[in-house]
C-alpha positions as CSV (number, residue, x, y, z in Angstrom):
1,M,-33.3,53.1,-82.2
2,N,-35.2,51.3,-79.4
3,I,-34.1,52.5,-75.9
4,S,-33.8,48.9,-74.7
5,N,-31.2,48.2,-77.4
6,A,-29.3,51.4,-76.9
7,V,-25.7,51.0,-75.7
8,I,-24.8,53.4,-72.9
9,P,-21.1,54.0,-72.3
10,R,-20.2,53.1,-68.8
11,D,-17.9,55.3,-66.8
12,P,-15.9,52.9,-64.5
13,W,-16.1,55.4,-61.6
14,T,-19.9,55.5,-61.4
15,V,-21.7,53.7,-58.7
16,V,-21.8,49.9,-59.1
17,P,-25.3,48.9,-60.1
18,S,-27.4,47.0,-57.7
19,L,-28.8,44.3,-60.0
20,G,-29.8,41.8,-57.4
21,N,-27.4,39.4,-59.0
22,L,-24.2,38.7,-57.1
23,D,-22.4,37.5,-60.2
24,A,-23.2,40.7,-62.0
25,Y,-22.0,42.8,-59.1
26,I,-18.7,40.9,-59.0
27,R,-18.2,41.3,-62.7
28,S,-18.9,45.1,-62.5
29,V,-16.4,45.4,-59.5
30,Q,-13.7,43.6,-61.5
31,A,-14.1,46.2,-64.3
32,I,-13.3,49.1,-62.0
33,P,-9.7,50.2,-62.6
34,L,-7.1,50.0,-59.9
35,L,-5.4,53.2,-58.7
36,E,-1.7,53.9,-58.9
37,A,0.1,54.5,-55.6
38,A,0.5,58.3,-56.3
39,E,-3.1,58.7,-57.3
40,E,-4.2,56.9,-54.2
41,Q,-2.1,59.1,-52.0
42,N,-3.4,62.3,-53.7
43,L,-7.0,61.2,-53.3
44,A,-6.5,60.3,-49.7
45,R,-5.0,63.8,-49.1
46,Q,-7.9,65.4,-50.8
47,L,-10.3,63.5,-48.6
48,R,-8.3,64.4,-45.4
49,D,-7.6,68.0,-46.2
50,Q,-10.8,69.1,-48.2
51,N,-13.3,66.4,-47.1
52,D,-13.7,65.6,-50.8
53,L,-16.4,62.9,-51.0
54,Q,-15.6,62.3,-54.7
55,A,-12.1,61.3,-53.7
56,A,-13.5,59.0,-51.0
57,S,-15.8,57.4,-53.5
58,R,-12.9,56.7,-55.9
59,L,-10.8,55.2,-53.1
60,V,-13.7,52.9,-52.0
61,M,-14.7,51.9,-55.6
62,S,-11.1,51.0,-56.6
63,H,-10.8,48.6,-53.6
64,L,-14.1,46.8,-53.9
65,R,-12.4,43.9,-55.6
66,L,-10.3,43.4,-52.5
67,V,-13.6,43.0,-50.5
68,V,-14.9,40.4,-53.0
69,S,-11.6,38.5,-52.8
70,I,-11.5,38.4,-49.0
71,S,-15.2,37.4,-48.9
72,R,-14.4,34.3,-50.9
73,Q,-11.9,33.2,-48.2
74,Y,-14.7,33.2,-45.6
75,M,-17.3,31.3,-47.6
76,G,-18.4,28.1,-45.8
77,Y,-18.7,29.7,-42.3
78,G,-22.5,30.0,-42.5
79,L,-22.9,33.4,-44.1
80,P,-23.9,34.1,-47.7
81,Q,-21.2,35.7,-49.8
82,G,-23.5,38.7,-50.4
83,D,-23.6,39.4,-46.6
84,L,-19.8,39.0,-46.3
85,I,-19.3,41.5,-49.2
86,Q,-21.8,43.9,-47.6
87,E,-20.0,43.9,-44.2
88,G,-16.6,44.1,-46.0
89,N,-17.7,47.2,-47.9
90,V,-18.7,48.9,-44.6
91,G,-15.3,48.1,-43.2
92,L,-13.6,49.4,-46.3
93,M,-15.5,52.7,-46.0
94,K,-14.4,53.0,-42.4
95,A,-10.8,52.3,-43.4
96,V,-10.9,54.9,-46.1
97,K,-12.2,57.5,-43.6
98,R,-9.3,56.7,-41.1
99,F,-6.5,56.2,-43.7
100,D,-3.5,58.5,-43.3
101,P,-1.7,58.8,-46.6
102,D,1.5,60.1,-44.8
103,Q,2.1,56.8,-43.1
104,G,3.8,55.4,-46.2
105,V,1.6,52.4,-46.8
106,R,-1.1,51.7,-49.4
107,L,-4.7,51.7,-48.5
108,V,-5.0,47.9,-49.3
109,S,-2.4,47.2,-46.6
110,Y,-4.1,49.5,-44.1
111,A,-7.5,48.1,-44.7
112,M,-6.4,44.5,-44.1
């Protein structure tokens, strides 16, 4: 089998590929599964208590579609959507770092 024709199974929790194509990025973000509330709380506690970077990564990855959605609302203000997404991703990472799972709200509400 030719390596270029090989099908490699994709783990939805791996890093989103940087393909240089915004549409491909958005499609890959949409394929990442959302977290249940309990799983989100557990991951946030792991991050807070054990500084678990894998938990932080899962929290960020599962909310990337929120960034894409919000970036669409700000199109037409002079910035390319790619730049809006990039800045939104930075804000999401900051929100994940400061998120307190004991406040009783979901990360999506806190990050907004």
